C-alpha positions as protocol buffer text, in pm:
chain_id: "A"
residue {
  index: 1
  type: MET
  ca { x: -6946 y: -1861 z: -4566 }
}
residue {
  index: 2
  type: MET
  ca { x: -7075 y: -2163 z: -4757 }
}
residue {
  index: 3
  type: ALA
  ca { x: -7443 y: -2199 z: -4852 }
}
residue {
  index: 4
  type: SER
  ca { x: -7471 y: -2508 z: -4630 }
}
residue {
  index: 5
  type: ASP
  ca { x: -7350 y: -2298 z: -4335 }
}
residue {
  index: 6
  type: GLU
  ca { x: -7617 y: -2036 z: -4403 }
}
residue {
  index: 7
  type: LYS
  ca { x: -7886 y: -2307 z: -4408 }
}
residue {
  index: 8
  type: LEU
  ca { x: -7760 y: -2440 z: -4078 }
}
residue {
  index: 9
  type: ILE
  ca { x: -7768 y: -2092 z: -3924 }
}
residue {
  index: 10
  type: ARG
  ca { x: -8132 y: -2050 z: -4030 }
}
residue {
  index: 11
  type: MET
  ca { x: -8211 y: -2394 z: -3892 }
}
residue {
  index: 12
  type: VAL
  ca { x: -8062 y: -2307 z: -3553 }
}
residue {
  index: 13
  type: GLU
  ca { x: -8243 y: -1971 z: -3543 }
}
residue {
  index: 14
  type: LYS
  ca { x: -8584 y: -2114 z: -3638 }
}
residue {
  index: 15
  type: SER
  ca { x: -8566 y: -2455 z: -3476 }
}
residue {
  index: 16
  type: PRO
  ca { x: -8827 y: -2507 z: -3199 }
}
residue {
  index: 17
  type: VAL
  ca { x: -8581 y: -2700 z: -2980 }
}
residue {
  index: 18
  type: GLN
  ca { x: -8501 y: -2664 z: -2615 }
}
residue {
  index: 19
  type: LYS
  ca { x: -8229 y: -2426 z: -2502 }
}
residue {
  index: 20
  type: GLU
  ca { x: -7978 y: -2706 z: -2434 }
}
residue {
  index: 21
  type: ASP
  ca { x: -8036 y: -2859 z: -2779 }
}
residue {
  index: 22
  type: ARG
  ca { x: -7994 y: -2517 z: -2939 }
}
residue {
  index: 23
  type: LYS
  ca { x: -7647 y: -2494 z: -2781 }
}
residue {
  index: 24
  type: ILE
  ca { x: -7559 y: -2831 z: -2929 }
}
residue {
  index: 25
  type: LEU
  ca { x: -7674 y: -2718 z: -3274 }
}
residue {
  index: 26
  type: GLU
  ca { x: -7467 y: -2402 z: -3240 }
}
residue {
  index: 27
  type: HIS
  ca { x: -7168 y: -2617 z: -3153 }
}
residue {
  index: 28
  type: LEU
  ca { x: -7242 y: -2828 z: -3461 }
}
residue {
  index: 29
  type: LEU
  ca { x: -7239 y: -2512 z: -3673 }
}
residue {
  index: 30
  type: LEU
  ca { x: -6891 y: -2426 z: -3546 }
}
residue {
  index: 31
  type: THR
  ca { x: -6761 y: -2772 z: -3632 }
}
residue {
  index: 32
  type: GLN
  ca { x: -6864 y: -2724 z: -3996 }
}
residue {
  index: 33
  type: GLU
  ca { x: -6626 y: -2430 z: -4042 }
}
residue {
  index: 34
  type: CYS
  ca { x: -6308 y: -2640 z: -4054 }
}
residue {
  index: 35
  type: PRO
  ca { x: -6231 y: -2966 z: -4236 }
}
residue {
  index: 36
  type: TRP
  ca { x: -6209 y: -3268 z: -4007 }
}
residue {
  index: 37
  type: GLN
  ca { x: -5862 y: -3402 z: -3930 }
}
residue {
  index: 38
  type: PRO
  ca { x: -5787 y: -3726 z: -3740 }
}
residue {
  index: 39
  type: ASN
  ca { x: -5592 y: -3695 z: -3416 }
}
residue {
  index: 40
  type: VAL
  ca { x: -5418 y: -4025 z: -3341 }
}
residue {
  index: 41
  type: THR
  ca { x: -5283 y: -3898 z: -3008 }
}
residue {
  index: 42
  type: ALA
  ca { x: -5627 y: -3796 z: -2878 }
}
residue {
  index: 43
  type: LEU
  ca { x: -5779 y: -4132 z: -2977 }
}
residue {
  index: 44
  type: ALA
  ca { x: -5490 y: -4316 z: -2811 }
}
residue {
  index: 45
  type: GLN
  ca { x: -5562 y: -4127 z: -2488 }
}
residue {
  index: 46
  type: TYR
  ca { x: -5925 y: -4246 z: -2489 }
}
residue {
  index: 47
  type: ARG
  ca { x: -5807 y: -4599 z: -2573 }
}
residue {
  index: 48
  type: THR
  ca { x: -5568 y: -4603 z: -2278 }
}
residue {
  index: 49
  type: GLU
  ca { x: -5812 y: -4459 z: -2025 }
}
residue {
  index: 50
  type: LEU
  ca { x: -6103 y: -4682 z: -2130 }
}
residue {
  index: 51
  type: GLY
  ca { x: -5878 y: -4987 z: -2148 }
}
residue {
  index: 52
  type: GLU
  ca { x: -5762 y: -4928 z: -1792 }
}
residue {
  index: 53
  type: CYS
  ca { x: -6108 y: -4867 z: -1646 }
}
residue {
  index: 54
  type: CYS
  ca { x: -6335 y: -5089 z: -1855 }
}
residue {
  index: 55
  type: ASN
  ca { x: -6141 y: -5332 z: -2080 }
}
residue {
  index: 56
  type: ALA
  ca { x: -6413 y: -5412 z: -2333 }
}
residue {
  index: 57
  type: SER
  ca { x: -6228 y: -5707 z: -2487 }
}
residue {
  index: 58
  type: PHE
  ca { x: -6252 y: -5890 z: -2151 }
}
residue {
  index: 59
  type: TRP
  ca { x: -6559 y: -5746 z: -1975 }
}
residue {
  index: 60
  type: LEU
  ca { x: -6808 y: -5654 z: -2250 }
}
residue {
  index: 61
  type: ALA
  ca { x: -6981 y: -5994 z: -2248 }
}
residue {
  index: 62
  type: VAL
  ca { x: -7063 y: -6229 z: -1961 }
}
residue {
  index: 63
  type: THR
  ca { x: -6841 y: -6540 z: -1988 }
}
residue {
  index: 64
  type: LYS
  ca { x: -6740 y: -6831 z: -1770 }
}
residue {
  index: 65
  type: GLU
  ca { x: -6398 y: -6671 z: -1744 }
}
residue {
  index: 66
  type: ASN
  ca { x: -6514 y: -6340 z: -1594 }
}
residue {
  index: 67
  type: THR
  ca { x: -6831 y: -6457 z: -1413 }
}
residue {
  index: 68
  type: PRO
  ca { x: -6778 y: -6786 z: -1226 }
}
residue {
  index: 69
  type: GLU
  ca { x: -7057 y: -7004 z: -1092 }
}
residue {
  index: 70
  type: GLY
  ca { x: -7157 y: -6907 z: -740 }
}
residue {
  index: 71
  type: SER
  ca { x: -7087 y: -6537 z: -794 }
}
residue {
  index: 72
  type: ASP
  ca { x: -7356 y: -6269 z: -829 }
}
residue {
  index: 73
  type: ILE
  ca { x: -7442 y: -6044 z: -1122 }
}
residue {
  index: 74
  type: LEU
  ca { x: -7546 y: -5695 z: -1010 }
}
residue {
  index: 75
  type: LEU
  ca { x: -7833 y: -5564 z: -1223 }
}
residue {
  index: 76
  type: ASP
  ca { x: -7728 y: -5234 z: -1379 }
}
residue {
  index: 77
  type: GLY
  ca { x: -8082 y: -5096 z: -1409 }
}
residue {
  index: 78
  type: GLN
  ca { x: -8198 y: -5177 z: -1056 }
}
residue {
  index: 79
  type: LYS
  ca { x: -7935 y: -5085 z: -802 }
}
residue {
  index: 80
  type: GLY
  ca { x: -7907 y: -5329 z: -516 }
}
residue {
  index: 81
  type: ARG
  ca { x: -8068 y: -5617 z: -706 }
}
residue {
  index: 82
  type: LYS
  ca { x: -7854 y: -5914 z: -800 }
}
residue {
  index: 83
  type: LEU
  ca { x: -7883 y: -6246 z: -980 }
}
residue {
  index: 84
  type: PRO
  ca { x: -7698 y: -6556 z: -856 }
}
residue {
  index: 85
  type: VAL
  ca { x: -7488 y: -6725 z: -1123 }
}
residue {
  index: 86
  type: ASN
  ca { x: -7636 y: -7074 z: -1120 }
}
residue {
  index: 87
  type: THR
  ca { x: -7596 y: -7388 z: -1330 }
}
residue {
  index: 88
  type: GLN
  ca { x: -7872 y: -7285 z: -1573 }
}
residue {
  index: 89
  type: LEU
  ca { x: -7689 y: -6964 z: -1659 }
}
residue {
  index: 90
  type: MET
  ca { x: -7347 y: -7131 z: -1678 }
}
residue {
  index: 91
  type: GLU
  ca { x: -7482 y: -7368 z: -1943 }
}
residue {
  index: 92
  type: LEU
  ca { x: -7564 y: -7067 z: -2161 }
}
residue {
  index: 93
  type: LEU
  ca { x: -7226 y: -6896 z: -2128 }
}
residue {
  index: 94
  type: GLN
  ca { x: -6926 y: -6928 z: -2356 }
}
residue {
  index: 95
  type: GLU
  ca { x: -6583 y: -6983 z: -2207 }
}
residue {
  index: 96
  type: ARG
  ca { x: -6420 y: -6658 z: -2318 }
}
residue {
  index: 97
  type: SER
  ca { x: -6495 y: -6318 z: -2461 }
}
residue {
  index: 98
  type: PRO
  ca { x: -6594 y: -6297 z: -2829 }
}
residue {
  index: 99
  type: ILE
  ca { x: -6416 y: -5961 z: -2857 }
}
residue {
  index: 100
  type: PRO
  ca { x: -6056 y: -6007 z: -2972 }
}
residue {
  index: 101
  type: ALA
  ca { x: -5790 y: -5794 z: -2807 }
}
residue {
  index: 102
  type: ILE
  ca { x: -5688 y: -5643 z: -3140 }
}
residue {
  index: 103
  type: LEU
  ca { x: -5723 y: -5308 z: -3313 }
}
residue {
  index: 104
  type: TYR
  ca { x: -5964 y: -5292 z: -3607 }
}
residue {
  index: 105
  type: ASP
  ca { x: -5851 y: -5057 z: -3882 }
}
residue {
  index: 106
  type: GLN
  ca { x: -6195 y: -4908 z: -3964 }
}
residue {
  index: 107
  type: CYS
  ca { x: -6520 y: -4930 z: -3763 }
}
residue {
  index: 108
  type: SER
  ca { x: -6872 y: -4825 z: -3862 }
}
residue {
  index: 109
  type: ILE
  ca { x: -7105 y: -4766 z: -3566 }
}
residue {
  index: 110
  type: VAL
  ca { x: -7451 y: -4748 z: -3719 }
}
residue {
  index: 111
  type: GLY
  ca { x: -7727 y: -4583 z: -3520 }
}
residue {
  index: 112
  type: ASN
  ca { x: -8091 y: -4601 z: -3623 }
}
residue {
  index: 113
  type: GLY
  ca { x: -8155 y: -4228 z: -3666 }
}
residue {
  index: 114
  type: GLY
  ca { x: -8386 y: -4101 z: -3938 }
}
residue {
  index: 115
  type: ILE
  ca { x: -8098 y: -3898 z: -4080 }
}
residue {
  index: 116
  type: LEU
  ca { x: -7974 y: -4222 z: -4240 }
}
residue {
  index: 117
  type: ARG
  ca { x: -8273 y: -4235 z: -4479 }
}
residue {
  index: 118
  type: ASN
  ca { x: -8167 y: -4123 z: -4829 }
}
residue {
  index: 119
  type: SER
  ca { x: -7806 y: -4088 z: -4710 }
}
residue {
  index: 120
  type: SER
  ca { x: -7653 y: -4326 z: -4969 }
}
residue {
  index: 121
  type: CYS
  ca { x: -7408 y: -4438 z: -4698 }
}
residue {
  index: 122
  type: GLY
  ca { x: -7456 y: -4813 z: -4745 }
}
residue {
  index: 123
  type: GLN
  ca { x: -7141 y: -4885 z: -4946 }
}
residue {
  index: 124
  type: GLU
  ca { x: -6926 y: -4672 z: -4719 }
}
residue {
  index: 125
  type: ILE
  ca { x: -7063 y: -4846 z: -4407 }
}
residue {
  index: 126
  type: ASP
  ca { x: -6995 y: -5189 z: -4557 }
}
residue {
  index: 127
  type: ARG
  ca { x: -6627 y: -5109 z: -4623 }
}
residue {
  index: 128
  type: ALA
  ca { x: -6547 y: -5115 z: -4250 }
}
residue {
  index: 129
  type: ASP
  ca { x: -6376 y: -5404 z: -4071 }
}
residue {
  index: 130
  type: LEU
  ca { x: -6619 y: -5390 z: -3777 }
}
residue {
  index: 131
  type: ILE
  ca { x: -6984 y: -5289 z: -3828 }
}
residue {
  index: 132
  type: VAL
  ca { x: -7206 y: -5246 z: -3521 }
}
residue {
  index: 133
  type: ARG
  ca { x: -7586 y: -5208 z: -3525 }
}
residue {
  index: 134
  type: PHE
  ca { x: -7853 y: -5178 z: -3257 }
}
residue {
  index: 135
  type: ASN
  ca { x: -8172 y: -5364 z: -3166 }
}
residue {
  index: 136
  type: LEU
  ca { x: -8220 y: -5576 z: -3480 }
}
residue {
  index: 137
  type: PRO
  ca { x: -8301 y: -5285 z: -3713 }
}
residue {
  index: 138
  type: PRO
  ca { x: -8465 y: -5369 z: -4049 }
}
residue {
  index: 139
  type: MET
  ca { x: -8214 y: -5395 z: -4331 }
}
residue {
  index: 140
  type: ASP
  ca { x: -8455 y: -5302 z: -4610 }
}
residue {
  index: 141
  type: TRP
  ca { x: -8263 y: -4989 z: -4721 }
}
residue {
  index: 142
  type: PRO
  ca { x: -7922 y: -5133 z: -4824 }
}
residue {
  index: 143
  type: GLU
  ca { x: -7827 y: -4825 z: -5028 }
}
residue {
  index: 144
  type: ASP
  ca { x: -7853 y: -4616 z: -4711 }
}
residue {
  index: 145
  type: VAL
  ca { x: -7759 y: -4853 z: -4427 }
}
residue {
  index: 146
  type: GLY
  ca { x: -7553 y: -5125 z: -4594 }
}
residue {
  index: 147
  type: THR
  ca { x: -7588 y: -5502 z: -4580 }
}
residue {
  index: 148
  type: LYS
  ca { x: -7308 y: -5624 z: -4352 }
}
residue {
  index: 149
  type: THR
  ca { x: -7306 y: -5661 z: -3974 }
}
residue {
  index: 150
  type: ASN
  ca { x: -7044 y: -5795 z: -3733 }
}
residue {
  index: 151
  type: LEU
  ca { x: -7221 y: -5715 z: -3406 }
}
residue {
  index: 152
  type: VAL
  ca { x: -7584 y: -5631 z: -3330 }
}
residue {
  index: 153
  type: THR
  ca { x: -7762 y: -5577 z: -2999 }
}
residue {
  index: 154
  type: ILE
  ca { x: -8102 y: -5721 z: -2909 }
}
residue {
  index: 155
  type: ASN
  ca { x: -8276 y: -5533 z: -2629 }
}
residue {
  index: 156
  type: PRO
  ca { x: -8521 y: -5734 z: -2415 }
}
residue {
  index: 157
  type: SER
  ca { x: -8781 y: -5468 z: -2494 }
}
residue {
  index: 158
  type: ILE
  ca { x: -8797 y: -5581 z: -2858 }
}
residue {
  index: 159
  type: LEU
  ca { x: -8819 y: -5945 z: -2750 }
}
residue {
  index: 160
  type: GLN
  ca { x: -9108 y: -5848 z: -2525 }
}
residue {
  index: 161
  type: ASN
  ca { x: -9298 y: -5611 z: -2755 }
}
residue {
  index: 162
  type: LYS
  ca { x: -9232 y: -5738 z: -3105 }
}
residue {
  index: 163
  type: PHE
  ca { x: -9187 y: -6110 z: -3037 }
}
residue {
  index: 164
  type: LYS
  ca { x: -9433 y: -6158 z: -2747 }
}
residue {
  index: 165
  type: LYS
  ca { x: -9161 y: -6260 z: -2499 }
}
residue {
  index: 166
  type: LEU
  ca { x: -9100 y: -6566 z: -2723 }
}
residue {
  index: 167
  type: LEU
  ca { x: -9387 y: -6742 z: -2547 }
}
residue {
  index: 168
  type: ALA
  ca { x: -9585 y: -6806 z: -2866 }
}
residue {
  index: 169
  type: HIS
  ca { x: -9461 y: -6850 z: -3223 }
}
residue {
  index: 170
  type: ARG
  ca { x: -9085 y: -6809 z: -3225 }
}
residue {
  index: 171
  type: LYS
  ca { x: -9023 y: -6838 z: -3599 }
}
residue {
  index: 172
  type: PRO
  ca { x: -9069 y: -6460 z: -3657 }
}
residue {
  index: 173
  type: PHE
  ca { x: -8775 y: -6402 z: -3423 }
}
residue {
  index: 174
  type: ALA
  ca { x: -8563 y: -6659 z: -3600 }
}
residue {
  index: 175
  type: ASP
  ca { x: -8654 y: -6501 z: -3935 }
}
residue {
  index: 176
  type: ALA
  ca { x: -8556 y: -6156 z: -3805 }
}
residue {
  index: 177
  type: LEU
  ca { x: -8210 y: -6289 z: -3719 }
}
residue {
  index: 178
  type: ARG
  ca { x: -8134 y: -6440 z: -4061 }
}
residue {
  index: 179
  type: PRO
  ca { x: -8024 y: -6115 z: -4235 }
}
residue {
  index: 180
  type: TYR
  ca { x: -7747 y: -6091 z: -3975 }
}
residue {
  index: 181
  type: GLY
  ca { x: -7586 y: -6422 z: -4067 }
}
residue {
  index: 182
  type: ASN
  ca { x: -7297 y: -6502 z: -3833 }
}
residue {
  index: 183
  type: ALA
  ca { x: -7293 y: -6163 z: -3663 }
}
residue {
  index: 184
  type: LEU
  ca { x: -7224 y: -6154 z: -3291 }
}
residue {
  index: 185
  type: LEU
  ca { x: -7551 y: -6099 z: -3100 }
}
residue {
  index: 186
  type: LEU
  ca { x: -7534 y: -5915 z: -2767 }
}
residue {
  index: 187
  type: ILE
  ca { x: -7834 y: -5910 z: -2531 }
}
residue {
  index: 188
  type: PRO
  ca { x: -7847 y: -5682 z: -2224 }
}
residue {
  index: 189
  type: ALA
  ca { x: -8007 y: -5955 z: -2013 }
}
residue {
  index: 190
  type: PHE
  ca { x: -7917 y: -5824 z: -1668 }
}
residue {
  index: 191
  type: SER
  ca { x: -8053 y: -5471 z: -1647 }
}
residue {
  index: 192
  type: PHE
  ca { x: -8391 y: -5536 z: -1484 }
}
residue {
  index: 193
  type: VAL
  ca { x: -8565 y: -5822 z: -1306 }
}
residue {
  index: 194
  type: GLY
  ca { x: -8735 y: -6044 z: -1564 }
}
residue {
  index: 195
  type: HIS
  ca { x: -8503 y: -5961 z: -1853 }
}
residue {
  index: 196
  type: SER
  ca { x: -8285 y: -6266 z: -1794 }
}
residue {
  index: 197
  type: GLU
  ca { x: -8565 y: -6518 z: -1851 }
}
residue {
  index: 198
  type: ILE
  ca { x: -8660 y: -6352 z: -2182 }
}
residue {
  index: 199
  type: ALA
  ca { x: -8294 y: -6348 z: -2285 }
}
residue {
  index: 200
  type: TYR
  ca { x: -8254 y: -6716 z: -2199 }
}
residue {
  index: 201
  type: ARG
  ca { x: -8551 y: -6797 z: -2423 }
}
residue {
  index: 202
  type: ALA
  ca { x: -8382 y: -6606 z: -2706 }
}
residue {
  index: 203
  type: LEU
  ca { x: -8078 y: -6833 z: -2681 }
}
residue {
  index: 204
  type: TYR
  ca { x: -8297 y: -7145 z: -2659 }
}
residue {
  index: 205
  type: THR
  ca { x: -8481 y: -7030 z: -2973 }
}
residue {
  index: 206
  type: MET
  ca { x: -8155 y: -6988 z: -3162 }
}
residue {
  index: 207
  type: GLU
  ca { x: -8048 y: -7337 z: -3063 }
}
residue {
  index: 208
  type: ASP
  ca { x: -8387 y: -7487 z: -3155 }
}
residue {
  index: 209
  type: PHE
  ca { x: -8371 y: -7328 z: -3502 }
}
residue {
  index: 210
  type: GLY
  ca { x: -8013 y: -7440 z: -3559 }
}
residue {
  index: 211
  type: MET
  ca { x: -7873 y: -7088 z: -3569 }
}
residue {
  index: 212
  type: GLY
  ca { x: -7546 y: -7158 z: -3389 }
}
residue {
  index: 213
  type: ARG
  ca { x: -7400 y: -7004 z: -3079 }
}
residue {
  index: 214
  type: HIS
  ca { x: -7320 y: -6645 z: -3169 }
}
residue {
  index: 215
  type: ALA
  ca { x: -7514 y: -6487 z: -2882 }
}
residue {
  index: 216
  type: TYR
  ca { x: -7374 y: -6342 z: -2560 }
}
residue {
  index: 217
  type: PHE
  ca { x: -7513 y: -6143 z: -2270 }
}
residue {
  index: 218
  type: LEU
  ca { x: -7394 y: -5786 z: -2216 }
}
residue {
  index: 219
  type: ASN
  ca { x: -7204 y: -5766 z: -1890 }
}
residue {
  index: 220
  type: PRO
  ca { x: -7338 y: -5520 z: -1628 }
}
residue {
  index: 221
  type: HIS
  ca { x: -6988 y: -5497 z: -1484 }
}
residue {
  index: 222
  type: TYR
  ca { x: -6871 y: -5331 z: -1805 }
}
residue {
  index: 223
  type: LEU
  ca { x: -7166 y: -5093 z: -1800 }
}
residue {
  index: 224
  type: SER
  ca { x: -7098 y: -5003 z: -1437 }
}
residue {
  index: 225
  type: THR
  ca { x: -6730 y: -4923 z: -1488 }
}
residue {
  index: 226
  type: LEU
  ca { x: -6810 y: -4729 z: -1805 }
}
residue {
  index: 227
  type: GLY
  ca { x: -7069 y: -4525 z: -1617 }
}
residue {
  index: 228
  type: GLN
  ca { x: -6814 y: -4450 z: -1345 }
}
residue {
  index: 229
  type: TYR
  ca { x: -6563 y: -4336 z: -1606 }
}
residue {
  index: 230
  type: TRP
  ca { x: -6808 y: -4087 z: -1755 }
}
residue {
  index: 231
  type: LYS
  ca { x: -6914 y: -3960 z: -1414 }
}
residue {
  index: 232
  type: GLY
  ca { x: -6548 y: -3874 z: -1374 }
}
residue {
  index: 233
  type: GLN
  ca { x: -6587 y: -3668 z: -1693 }
}
residue {
  index: 234
  type: SER
  ca { x: -6885 y: -3484 z: -1533 }
}
residue {
  index: 235
  type: PHE
  ca { x: -7144 y: -3673 z: -1739 }
}
residue {
  index: 236
  type: HIS
  ca { x: -7422 y: -3807 z: -1515 }
}
residue {
  index: 237
  type: PRO
  ca { x: -7709 y: -3949 z: -1725 }
}
residue {
  index: 238
  type: GLN
  ca { x: -7973 y: -4170 z: -1570 }
}
residue {
  index: 239
  type: ARG
  ca { x: -7858 y: -4447 z: -1800 }
}
residue {
  index: 240
  type: LEU
  ca { x: -7612 y: -4471 z: -2089 }
}
residue {
  index: 241
  type: SER
  ca { x: -7766 y: -4571 z: -2422 }
}
residue {
  index: 242
  type: SER
  ca { x: -7652 y: -4880 z: -2614 }
}
residue {
  index: 243
  type: GLY
  ca { x: -7516 y: -4650 z: -2883 }
}
residue {
  index: 244
  type: PHE
  ca { x: -7299 y: -4462 z: -2636 }
}
residue {
  index: 245
  type: MET
  ca { x: -7171 y: -4789 z: -2484 }
}
residue {
  index: 246
  type: PHE
  ca { x: -7057 y: -4924 z: -2819 }
}
residue {
  index: 247
  type: VAL
  ca { x: -6902 y: -4597 z: -2932 }
}
residue {
  index: 248
  type: ASN
  ca { x: -6689 y: -4635 z: -2619 }
}
residue {
  index: 249
  type: MET
  ca { x: -6610 y: -4994 z: -2713 }
}
residue {
  index: 250
  type: ALA
  ca { x: -6496 y: -4865 z: -3053 }
}
residue {
  index: 251
  type: LEU
  ca { x: -6274 y: -4606 z: -2884 }
}
residue {
  index: 252
  type: GLU
  ca { x: -6087 y: -4899 z: -2730 }
}
residue {
  index: 253
  type: LEU
  ca { x: -6079 y: -5127 z: -3032 }
}
residue {
  index: 254
  type: CYS
  ca { x: -6068 y: -4915 z: -3350 }
}
residue {
  index: 255
  type: LYS
  ca { x: -5804 y: -4708 z: -3526 }
}
residue {
  index: 256
  type: ARG
  ca { x: -6065 y: -4513 z: -3725 }
}
residue {
  index: 257
  type: ILE
  ca { x: -6428 y: -4467 z: -3618 }
}
residue {
  index: 258
  type: THR
  ca { x: -6723 y: -4329 z: -3814 }
}
residue {
  index: 259
  type: LEU
  ca { x: -7069 y: -4281 z: -3665 }
}
residue {
  index: 260
  type: TYR
  ca { x: -7376 y: -4306 z: -3890 }
}
residue {
  index: 261
  type: GLY
  ca { x: -7736 y: -4245 z: -3790 }
}
residue {
  index: 262
  type: PHE
  ca { x: -7653 y: -4073 z: -3462 }
}
residue {
  index: 263
  type: TRP
  ca { x: -7884 y: -3771 z: -3461 }
}
residue {
  index: 264
  type: PRO
  ca { x: -8126 y: -3678 z: -3178 }
}
residue {
  index: 265
  type: PHE
  ca { x: -8319 y: -3402 z: -3357 }
}
residue {
  index: 266
  type: PRO
  ca { x: -8650 y: -3417 z: -3552 }
}
residue {
  index: 267
  type: HIS
  ca { x: -8507 y: -3238 z: -3858 }
}
residue {
  index: 268
  type: ASP
  ca { x: -8200 y: -3284 z: -4077 }
}
residue {
  index: 269
  type: LEU
  ca { x: -7927 y: -3037 z: -4167 }
}
residue {
  index: 270
  type: ALA
  ca { x: -8153 y: -2877 z: -4429 }
}
residue {
  index: 271
  type: ASN
  ca { x: -8426 y: -2830 z: -4165 }
}
residue {
  index: 272
  type: ARG
  ca { x: -8647 y: -3099 z: -4318 }
}
residue {
  index: 273
  type: MET
  ca { x: -8854 y: -3306 z: -4078 }
}
residue {
  index: 274
  type: ILE
  ca { x: -8729 y: -3664 z: -4047 }
}
residue {
  index: 275
  type: PRO
  ca { x: -8858 y: -3971 z: -3859 }
}
residue {
  index: 276
  type: HIS
  ca { x: -8697 y: -4071 z: -3531 }
}
residue {
  index: 277
  type: HIS
  ca { x: -8565 y: -4393 z: -3687 }
}
residue {
  index: 278
  type: TYR
  ca { x: -8480 y: -4456 z: -4051 }
}
residue {
  index: 279
  type: TYR
  ca { x: -8747 y: -4729 z: -4051 }
}
residue {
  index: 280
  type: ASP
  ca { x: -9024 y: -4575 z: -3832 }
}
residue {
  index: 281
  type: ASN
  ca { x: -9113 y: -4279 z: -3614 }
}
residue {
  index: 282
  type: ALA
  ca { x: -9162 y: -4462 z: -3283 }
}
residue {
  index: 283
  type: LEU
  ca { x: -9023 y: -4246 z: -3004 }
}
residue {
  index: 284
  type: PRO
  ca { x: -8814 y: -4406 z: -2726 }
}
residue {
  index: 285
  type: LYS
  ca { x: -8882 y: -4384 z: -2356 }
}
residue {
  index: 286
  type: PRO
  ca { x: -8706 y: -4076 z: -2214 }
}
residue {
  index: 287
  type: ILE
  ca { x: -8448 y: -4262 z: -2005 }
}
residue {
  index: 288
  type: HIS
  ca { x: -8142 y: -4176 z: -2216 }
}
residue {
  index: 289
  type: ALA
  ca { x: -7976 y: -3835 z: -2246 }
}
residue {
  index: 290
  type: MET
  ca { x: -7948 y: -3856 z: -2626 }
}
residue {
  index: 291
  type: SER
  ca { x: -7879 y: -3489 z: -2685 }
}
residue {
  index: 292
  type: ASN
  ca { x: -7609 y: -3481 z: -2417 }
}
residue {
  index: 293
  type: GLU
  ca { x: -7454 y: -3796 z: -2560 }
}
residue {
  index: 294
  type: PHE
  ca { x: -7454 y: -3631 z: -2903 }
}
residue {
  index: 295
  type: SER
  ca { x: -7272 y: -3333 z: -2757 }
}
residue {
  index: 296
  type: HIS
  ca { x: -6995 y: -3572 z: -2647 }
}
residue {
  index: 297
  type: TYR
  ca { x: -6979 y: -3716 z: -2999 }
}
residue {
  index: 298
  type: LEU
  ca { x: -6941 y: -3360 z: -3127 }
}
residue {
  index: 299
  type: LYS
  ca { x: -6659 y: -3299 z: -2880 }
}
residue {
  index: 300
  type: MET
  ca { x: -6485 y: -3616 z: -2998 }
}
residue {
  index: 301
  type: TYR
  ca { x: -6537 y: -3502 z: -3357 }
}
residue {
  index: 302
  type: THR
  ca { x: -6370 y: -3168 z: -3290 }
}
residue {
  index: 303
  type: GLN
  ca { x: -6087 y: -3351 z: -3110 }
}
residue {
  index: 304
  type: GLY
  ca { x: -6027 y: -3560 z: -3423 }
}
residue {
  index: 305
  type: VAL
  ca { x: -6119 y: -3881 z: -3238 }
}
residue {
  index: 306
  type: LEU
  ca { x: -6407 y: -3993 z: -3461 }
}
residue {
  index: 307
  type: ARG
  ca { x: -6602 y: -3887 z: -3769 }
}
residue {
  index: 308
  type: LEU
  ca { x: -6973 y: -3801 z: -3773 }
}
residue {
  index: 309
  type: ARG
  ca { x: -7170 y: -3862 z: -4092 }
}
residue {
  index: 310
  type: LEU
  ca { x: -7468 y: -3627 z: -4078 }
}
residue {
  index: 311
  type: GLY
  ca { x: -7564 y: -3595 z: -4443 }
}
residue {
  index: 312
  type: LYS
  ca { x: -7519 y: -3776 z: -4772 }
}
residue {
  index: 313
  type: CYS
  ca { x: -7211 y: -3992 z: -4822 }
}
residue {
  index: 314
  type: GLN
  ca { x: -7000 y: -3922 z: -5130 }
}
């Protein structure tokens, strides 16, 4: 047994985590015993099933093509509530999906977990053909998190809390977008009542500051079909996280997938305490089943479907 395995055993034995999390850590320990090998057949199975049920290249973003004027958008966070697709919204929509129906060779899906700090994964992340990030994370640690981004999400919560709903000075928001250059921006505007107006202001701000039209709204139809798929796999969370959604997108669109910064525990593999995010220790609201989602990532890892980076990159 390797020394790193012995450390992990002690971590599992001493860790003050809940019973369910302890099982996940024990599963993690088992995965460390064998070298990871890609399984093209297993990934192709996910790609086929998710393409048939969800079709991210068509449904991921709201467009004029998939959401015509006069139809209704069903809010994914408030069942039974809907938003009419009116002229104001149509003016904000692009004609077609920004997601090409192609296969990327290598994809880096970069979570915000504290395990990324001091990981030295930046160069490895930046070598990917598609790099996905979440909720406008600070890019002040390039040696750990990289510098490139192709797609980044912007949750309405950050627009509300950090940028004051864009009702006052909007330049801080525009400044926060600049490190992302021409990256595709995806906003989940149709989860709850009130989110759409904040999201509209985000697009108006981009236009006012001459930042181009690289922003789209995340489509609740995609989220709904993805949720139904995972219920069929006996996974019934209250709400799928953004990270889990885009890992599933990558399963459809990528030949090779590596996850960075996906880690739901307050300590690293050496049992050292780490912050919740690589940039702060603000805890999220408990609406996502992060540990259960991580257990699915572990399953995919053992299947050879994706790689998990949980320590330093070589």
